[in-house]
C-alpha positions as CSV (number, residue, x, y, z in Angstrom):
1,M,52.9,23.1,38.6
2,K,53.9,21.8,35.1
3,K,52.5,18.4,35.9
4,K,49.3,19.9,37.3
5,L,48.9,22.1,34.1
6,T,49.6,19.0,31.8
7,S,47.0,17.1,33.8
8,L,44.4,19.9,33.3
9,L,45.1,20.1,29.5
10,M,44.8,16.3,29.1
11,A,41.4,16.3,31.0
12,S,40.2,19.2,29.0
13,A,41.2,17.3,25.7
14,L,39.4,14.2,26.9
15,L,36.2,16.3,27.7
16,T,36.4,18.1,24.4
17,G,36.7,14.8,22.5
18,C,33.8,13.4,24.4
19,Q,31.4,16.4,24.4
20,S,29.4,15.3,21.3
21,F,28.7,11.8,22.8
22,I,25.3,11.7,24.5
23,S,24.3,9.3,27.1
24,K,20.9,7.6,26.2
25,P,19.1,4.5,27.5
26,T,19.8,1.4,25.3
27,K,17.4,-1.1,26.7
28,K,13.7,-1.1,26.3
29,D,11.5,-0.3,29.3
30,I,9.0,-3.2,29.3
31,M,6.6,-1.2,31.3
32,H,6.0,1.1,28.3
33,S,5.0,0.7,24.7
34,Y,7.6,0.3,21.9
35,A,6.3,3.7,20.7
36,W,7.0,5.3,24.0
37,N,10.4,3.8,24.1
38,V,11.5,5.1,20.7
39,N,10.1,8.6,21.7
40,Y,11.9,8.4,25.1
41,V,15.4,7.8,23.6
42,S,14.9,10.5,20.9
43,N,15.4,14.2,21.7
44,M,11.7,14.8,21.4
45,D,9.3,15.5,24.3
46,V,7.7,12.3,25.4
47,F,4.1,11.4,24.7
48,Y,2.1,9.2,27.2
49,D,0.9,5.6,27.1
50,K,-2.6,4.8,27.5
51,K,-3.7,1.7,29.4
52,V,-6.2,-0.5,27.3
53,S,-7.9,-3.8,27.9
54,P,-5.9,-6.9,26.7
55,N,-8.5,-7.3,23.8
56,V,-7.9,-3.8,22.6
57,K,-4.1,-4.2,22.8
58,N,-4.2,-7.4,20.8
59,I,-6.2,-5.8,18.1
60,F,-3.9,-2.9,17.7
61,D,-0.7,-4.8,18.0
62,D,-1.6,-6.4,14.7
63,Y,1.1,-4.9,12.4
64,N,-0.8,-6.0,9.3
65,Y,-2.9,-2.8,9.8
66,Y,-2.0,0.2,7.8
67,W,-2.9,3.6,7.1
68,G,-4.9,3.7,3.8
69,F,-6.9,6.2,2.0
70,T,-10.5,6.5,3.2
71,S,-11.7,5.2,-0.1
72,D,-10.0,1.9,0.7
73,N,-12.5,-0.6,2.1
74,N,-9.9,-3.2,3.3
75,P,-10.7,-4.1,6.9
76,K,-7.0,-3.7,7.9
77,N,-7.1,0.0,7.0
78,L,-6.7,2.0,10.1
79,S,-8.3,5.0,8.5
80,R,-11.7,3.0,8.4
81,M,-11.6,1.9,11.9
82,N,-12.9,3.3,15.2
83,L,-9.7,4.4,17.0
84,D,-11.4,6.0,20.0
85,P,-10.4,3.1,22.5
86,I,-6.6,4.0,21.9
87,I,-6.8,7.9,21.8
88,K,-5.1,9.7,24.6
89,Y,-4.7,13.4,24.3
90,N,-2.7,15.6,26.7
91,Y,-3.2,19.3,26.4
92,P,0.1,21.2,26.2
93,V,1.2,22.7,29.4
94,G,2.3,26.3,29.6
95,M,2.7,28.9,26.7
96,A,4.7,26.8,24.3
97,A,3.2,23.6,22.8
98,E,5.3,20.3,23.5
99,E,6.9,18.7,20.6
100,W,4.5,15.8,20.6
101,A,1.8,18.1,19.5
102,F,3.4,18.1,16.0
103,N,4.5,15.5,13.5
104,H,8.2,14.8,13.5
105,I,10.6,12.3,11.9
106,L,13.2,10.8,14.4
107,I,16.4,9.6,13.0
108,W,19.4,7.6,14.1
109,V,22.2,7.5,11.4
110,P,24.5,4.6,11.8
111,K,28.1,5.8,12.7
112,E,29.5,3.9,9.7
113,M,27.6,6.1,7.2
114,A,29.0,9.5,8.5
115,T,32.3,10.8,9.8
116,S,30.8,13.8,11.7
117,K,27.5,15.0,13.1
118,E,27.5,17.6,10.3
119,Q,27.9,14.9,7.5
120,S,25.1,12.8,9.3
121,R,22.6,15.4,8.5
122,L,23.5,15.4,4.8
123,V,23.3,11.5,4.7
124,A,19.9,11.7,6.4
125,E,18.7,14.3,3.9
126,K,19.9,12.3,0.8
127,I,18.3,9.2,2.1
128,L,14.9,10.9,2.8
129,D,15.2,12.6,-0.6
130,K,15.6,9.3,-2.4
131,A,12.7,7.7,-0.5
132,I,10.5,10.7,-1.5
133,K,11.4,10.3,-5.2
134,K,10.9,6.5,-5.1
135,T,7.5,7.0,-3.4
136,W,6.4,9.7,-5.8
137,P,8.4,9.6,-9.0
138,D,6.3,12.3,-10.4
139,M,7.3,15.1,-8.1
140,Q,8.9,18.4,-8.3
141,F,11.6,19.6,-5.7
142,N,11.0,23.1,-4.8
143,R,14.0,24.5,-2.7
144,M,16.3,23.9,0.2
145,S,17.4,26.8,2.2
146,E,19.4,27.6,5.4
147,M,17.4,29.7,8.0
148,N,20.7,31.0,9.3
149,G,21.6,34.0,7.0
150,G,20.2,32.3,4.0
151,P,17.0,32.9,1.9
152,L,13.8,32.1,3.9
153,N,11.3,29.5,2.6
154,T,8.0,31.4,3.1
155,F,6.1,28.1,3.0
156,T,7.5,26.9,6.4
157,L,8.6,30.2,7.8
158,G,8.2,30.2,11.6
159,L,7.8,26.5,11.9
160,A,11.5,25.7,12.3
161,G,14.4,26.6,14.5
162,N,17.5,28.6,13.5
163,S,19.4,25.5,12.6
164,S,16.9,24.0,10.4
165,R,17.1,23.4,6.6
166,I,13.9,23.5,4.8
167,S,13.0,21.1,2.0
168,T,9.7,21.4,0.1
169,Y,8.3,19.0,-2.5
170,F,5.3,19.0,-4.7
171,I,4.0,15.6,-5.2
172,W,1.4,13.8,-7.2
173,D,0.0,10.6,-6.0
174,R,-2.0,8.2,-8.1
175,D,-4.5,7.3,-5.4
176,I,-5.5,10.8,-4.4
177,S,-6.1,14.2,-6.0
178,C,-4.7,16.8,-3.7
179,K,-5.9,20.5,-3.9
180,T,-3.1,22.7,-2.8
181,N,-3.6,24.9,-5.8
182,R,-2.6,28.2,-3.9
183,F,1.0,27.9,-5.1
184,T,1.6,29.1,-8.6
185,N,5.1,27.5,-9.3
186,Q,3.8,24.0,-9.7
187,K,4.2,22.2,-13.1
188,K,0.6,20.9,-13.0
189,P,-2.3,21.5,-10.6
190,N,-3.6,19.3,-7.9
191,A,-0.4,18.7,-6.1
192,C,0.3,17.6,-2.5
193,L,2.8,19.7,-0.6
194,F,5.4,17.9,1.5
195,Y,7.7,19.7,3.5
196,I,10.4,19.1,6.3
197,S,12.5,21.4,8.5
198,F,15.6,19.3,8.8
199,K,17.3,19.8,12.0
200,G,21.1,18.9,12.7
201,S,22.6,16.2,14.8
202,T,23.4,16.7,18.5
203,G,26.1,14.0,18.5
204,L,26.8,10.3,18.8
205,V,24.8,7.9,21.0
206,N,25.0,4.3,21.8
207,T,22.3,2.9,19.6
208,P,19.3,1.6,21.6
209,K,19.1,-2.1,20.9
210,F,15.4,-1.9,19.8
211,I,16.1,0.9,17.2
212,G,17.3,-1.6,14.6
213,S,20.0,0.4,12.9
214,G,22.5,-2.5,12.8
215,S,25.2,-0.3,14.3
216,S,26.4,0.1,17.9
217,E,26.6,3.9,17.7
218,S,24.6,6.3,15.9
219,Y,24.3,10.2,15.2
220,I,21.0,11.3,16.6
221,I,19.2,14.0,14.6
222,D,17.1,16.4,16.6
223,P,13.4,15.9,15.9
224,S,12.4,17.4,12.5
225,F,9.0,18.8,11.9
226,I,7.3,17.0,8.9
227,S,3.9,17.5,7.1
228,I,2.0,16.8,4.0
229,D,-0.8,19.2,2.9
230,I,-3.4,17.7,0.6
231,T,-5.7,20.8,0.6
232,D,-5.7,24.4,1.1
233,N,-7.8,24.1,4.1
234,L,-5.7,25.1,7.2
235,K,-7.8,22.8,9.5
236,P,-8.3,19.5,7.5
237,N,-11.5,17.5,8.4
238,A,-11.3,13.8,9.6
239,S,-11.2,12.3,6.1
240,E,-8.4,14.6,5.0
241,E,-6.4,13.9,8.1
242,R,-6.6,10.2,7.4
243,D,-5.6,10.6,3.8
244,R,-2.6,12.5,5.0
245,R,-1.6,9.5,7.2
246,A,-2.0,7.3,4.1
247,L,0.5,9.4,2.3
248,I,3.0,9.2,5.2
249,Q,2.4,5.4,5.3
250,K,3.6,5.2,1.7
251,L,6.8,7.2,2.5
252,S,7.6,5.1,5.6
253,N,7.4,1.9,3.4
254,N,10.6,3.2,1.6
255,L,12.6,4.5,4.7
256,P,15.2,2.5,6.5
257,S,14.3,1.0,9.9
258,W,16.2,3.7,11.8
259,M,14.0,6.6,10.4
260,F,10.8,6.8,12.4
261,I,7.8,9.1,11.7
262,Y,5.8,10.3,14.7
263,L,2.3,11.5,14.0
264,A,0.8,13.6,16.7
265,P,-2.7,12.9,18.4
266,N,-5.7,14.8,16.8
267,E,-8.5,14.7,19.3
268,K,-10.9,16.6,17.1
269,N,-10.5,14.1,14.2
270,S,-10.4,11.0,16.5
271,L,-6.8,10.1,15.7
272,P,-4.3,8.7,18.2
273,A,-0.6,9.4,18.3
274,V,1.5,6.7,16.5
275,M,5.0,5.9,15.7
276,I,5.5,4.5,12.1
277,Q,8.7,2.4,11.3
278,S,9.1,0.8,8.0
279,G,5.4,1.1,7.2
280,K,4.4,-0.6,10.6
281,S,2.2,1.5,13.1
282,Y,3.1,1.3,16.8
283,F,0.6,2.9,19.2
284,Y,1.1,4.4,22.7
285,I,-0.8,1.7,24.4
286,T,0.0,-0.7,27.2
287,E,-2.2,-3.6,28.7
288,N,-4.2,-2.5,31.8
289,R,-3.5,-5.0,34.4
């Protein structure tokens, strides 16, 4: 009986020690796009690939393309291109919208940078905060609050789960004059409003080989809602939506390779879903064979 009890306790200890390690695929599925693969190994609902002609795929596999402001006439500016050939929109099923219907940041924090999943969120927050300040030196940090028992950030109330920490920034960009003037605590007018509902880590994973974190294991952060408002208009038009993507592009240029920004499809404004990594855009497209 004593031996049996000892065995049960040892098994329980082993299970307890491993419960935060999550099994995830580590190899790329060559039948799907790079964007789909990143999406699949995250904790976010998976969006779908669209089959396109070889010619279309070759065009949009050119990573020299970028999201620029609509005033930028560069032929490599995605904001000035016809993106209809690569748009795929899937209407959410059921009462609740899938996560792919909203913008998110997907993060794999290298194990060497944190000693626990709780610390991994703090590491990710600091890195994102540093990137924001590097991208927009002329910015004003508003607040950070805990949704659990702490003061509520009214700007993002209802957009985040109970475990989210809210960060809000007012930013000023030299290339665009934003018009989010409904907020009175700005140090000057015409600010863009950047906010993120930062989720916690669900534990360690074997880092997928195609993520590029440089570490064999990573703390995976739950998908965190991210957005930039450039106007008081709650339903931005096509031009405003593209300018928002241009701001996201700037931020991505200053993020490590293990931080991905997923931008949701917008059928009304003819914008496809895209995964942005270190300033490069990866679309949900595969060759139609």
